[in-house]
C-alpha positions in Angstrom: -14.0 -12.7 68.4 -10.6 -11.9 66.9 -7.6 -13.5 69.5 -5.0 -10.8 70.3 -1.1 -11.6 68.9 2.2 -10.4 70.4 3.8 -6.9 68.5 6.5 -7.8 66.3 5.4 -10.5 65.0 7.8 -12.6 62.3 5.6 -15.4 61.2 3.8 -14.9 58.4 1.3 -17.7 59.0 0.7 -16.3 62.6 0.2 -12.9 60.6 -2.4 -14.8 58.3 -3.9 -16.4 61.5 -4.4 -13.4 63.3 -5.7 -11.1 60.4 -8.6 -13.6 58.9 -10.8 -13.0 61.5 -10.6 -9.2 61.5 -11.0 -9.7 57.5 -14.2 -12.0 57.9 -15.8 -10.1 60.5 -14.4 -6.3 58.5 -13.0 -5.2 62.0 -10.4 -2.5 61.9 -6.9 -3.8 63.1 -5.4 -1.2 65.4 -2.1 -0.1 67.4 -0.7 -2.9 66.1 3.2 -3.7 65.0 4.2 -6.2 62.3 7.7 -6.9 62.3 8.9 -8.9 59.3 6.1 -10.4 57.7 7.0 -12.0 54.2 3.9 -13.0 51.9 3.7 -13.6 48.8 0.6 -14.1 46.1 -2.0 -13.4 49.3 -5.3 -11.5 49.1 -5.8 -9.3 51.7 -9.3 -7.2 50.2 -10.7 -4.4 52.2 -8.2 -5.2 55.3 -9.3 -1.9 58.1 -5.4 -1.3 59.6 -5.3 2.1 62.1 -3.0 3.3 64.0 0.0 0.7 63.3 3.1 -0.1 62.0 4.7 -2.1 59.5 8.6 -2.8 59.5 10.9 -5.1 57.2 7.7 -6.2 55.4 7.2 -7.7 52.1 3.9 -7.9 50.2 5.1 -9.8 47.4 2.5 -10.0 44.3 -0.6 -9.9 46.8 -4.1 -8.4 46.9 -5.3 -5.3 49.0 -7.5 -4.1 46.9 -9.8 -1.3 49.0 -7.9 -2.1 51.8 -8.3 0.9 54.1 -4.9 2.4 56.4 -5.0 5.4 58.4 -2.4 6.8 60.6 -0.2 3.5 59.7 4.0 4.0 58.7 5.7 1.6 56.6 9.1 1.2 56.8 11.6 -0.6 54.5 8.4 -2.7 53.1 8.0 -4.2 49.8 5.2 -3.8 47.8 6.8 -4.6 45.0 3.9 -5.8 42.0 1.3 -5.7 44.5 -2.8 -4.7 44.0 -3.8 -1.7 46.1 -6.7 -0.3 43.8 -9.3 1.7 45.6 -7.3 1.8 48.9 -7.3 4.5 51.0 -4.3 5.7 52.7 -4.7 8.5 55.6 -2.4 10.4 57.6 0.2 7.3 56.3 4.1 7.3 55.8 6.3 5.0 53.5 10.1 5.0 55.0 12.6 3.8 52.5 9.7 1.6 50.8 9.8 -0.2 47.5 6.6 -0.2 45.2 7.8 -1.1 41.6 5.4 -2.0 39.8 2.5 -1.5 42.2 -1.6 -1.0 41.0 -2.4 2.2 43.0 -5.5 2.7 40.7 -8.4 4.6 42.0 -7.5 4.9 45.5 -7.3 8.2 48.0 -4.2 9.2 49.6 -5.1 11.9 52.4 -1.9 13.5 54.7 0.5 11.0 53.3 3.9 11.6 52.9 6.8 9.1 51.5 11.4 9.0 52.0 13.0 7.6 50.4 10.9 5.3 48.0 10.3 3.4 44.7 7.3 3.8 42.8 8.9 3.0 39.0 6.4 1.6 36.8 3.5 2.1 39.1 0.1 2.4 38.2 -1.4 5.8 40.1 -4.2 6.5 37.7 -7.4 7.8 38.9 -5.9 8.5 42.2 -7.2 11.6 44.4 -3.6 12.9 46.9 -4.7 15.5 48.9 -1.6 17.4 51.1 1.0 15.2 49.9 4.6 15.0 50.4 7.6 13.6 48.2 11.1 13.8 49.8 14.1 11.5 47.5 11.2 9.4 45.4 12.1 7.6 42.6 8.7 7.8 40.2 10.6 6.9 36.4 7.7 5.4 34.2 5.1 5.3 36.8 1.4 6.5 36.0 -0.9 9.2 37.2 -3.3 9.4 34.6 -6.7 10.5 35.3 -5.8 11.6 38.8 -6.4 14.5 41.2 -3.2 16.2 42.9 -3.7 18.5 45.5 -1.4 20.9 47.9 2.0 18.0 46.2 5.5 18.8 47.1 8.1 16.9 45.6 11.8 17.3 46.9 15.0 15.7 44.9 12.5 13.3 43.2 12.7 11.4 40.0 9.7 11.9 37.6 10.9 10.5 34.7 8.4 9.4 31.5 5.1 9.5 33.7 1.6 9.7 31.9 0.0 12.5 33.7 -2.7 12.6 31.1 -5.6 14.3 31.8 -4.6 15.3 35.5 -3.4 19.0 36.1 -0.4 19.5 37.1 -0.6 23.6 38.1 0.3 24.7 42.0 3.4 21.3 41.8 7.2 22.2 41.6 9.2 19.9 39.9 12.1 22.7 39.9 13.9 20.3 42.7 14.8 17.2 41.2 14.3 15.9 38.1 11.6 15.5 35.6 11.5 14.9 32.0 9.9 13.9 29.0 6.0 13.4 30.1 2.9 12.4 28.9 0.3 14.8 28.4 -2.0 16.2 25.9 -1.4 17.6 22.5 -1.5 20.9 23.5 0.1 20.2 26.9 -2.6 21.9 29.1 -1.5 19.5 32.1 1.5 21.3 33.0 -0.4 25.4 33.0 1.3 26.1 36.1 3.8 24.0 37.0 7.1 25.3 38.5 10.3 24.1 36.9 14.1 25.1 36.4 15.6 26.4 33.2 16.9 22.9 32.3 13.8 21.0 32.7 11.4 24.3 30.6 14.4 23.5 27.7 13.0 19.8 27.4 9.7 20.9 27.9 9.5 23.2 25.5 9.3 20.5 22.7 5.9 19.8 23.8 5.2 22.9 21.8 7.2 22.4 19.0 9.7 25.1 20.3 13.7 24.0 20.6 15.7 26.3 22.7 19.5 26.8 22.7 21.4 26.9 26.0 24.6 28.6 25.6 
């Protein structure tokens, strides 16, 4: 059976030694606290974490495909260039995290929030998001094609040059942040029902071949 480890481990080797039996036995880890774990190019596919916290941890170019996270908080963590395809997030929170170039393709997000986090160049294609709250997040050139977004709110976020091809955005309010040059169909049916401010509307009008003069 997997053995217990003291909360707040700082040694990456200890972390890997600890989680390996859980991965092999497909047993979830619950009520854990991990701090300053730093891993590079490590495979943690199908890891199952519940009611846990990660603080100041780095997962650089790691694979966490089909991982499951339930009631997990990530604070000041870095998942840049890692693979989290087909992962599951329920009641999870990202606080001041970096996910630059991270691949979340095909993942499910439920009751998920992110604050002051960077998702530049991230892949969220074919993802399913329900009850999502983004605050002060940067999604510059991230892709969320062929995705389903339900009850998503975004405040003070940057959505610049994003791929929303075949992703309906109806009901989303982008007016309290930046929303520029999305990649959509022609005509842009994905934009039907969104809320934008006047400046954003002028920029988006170009997708319809309309030139707006602002005096």
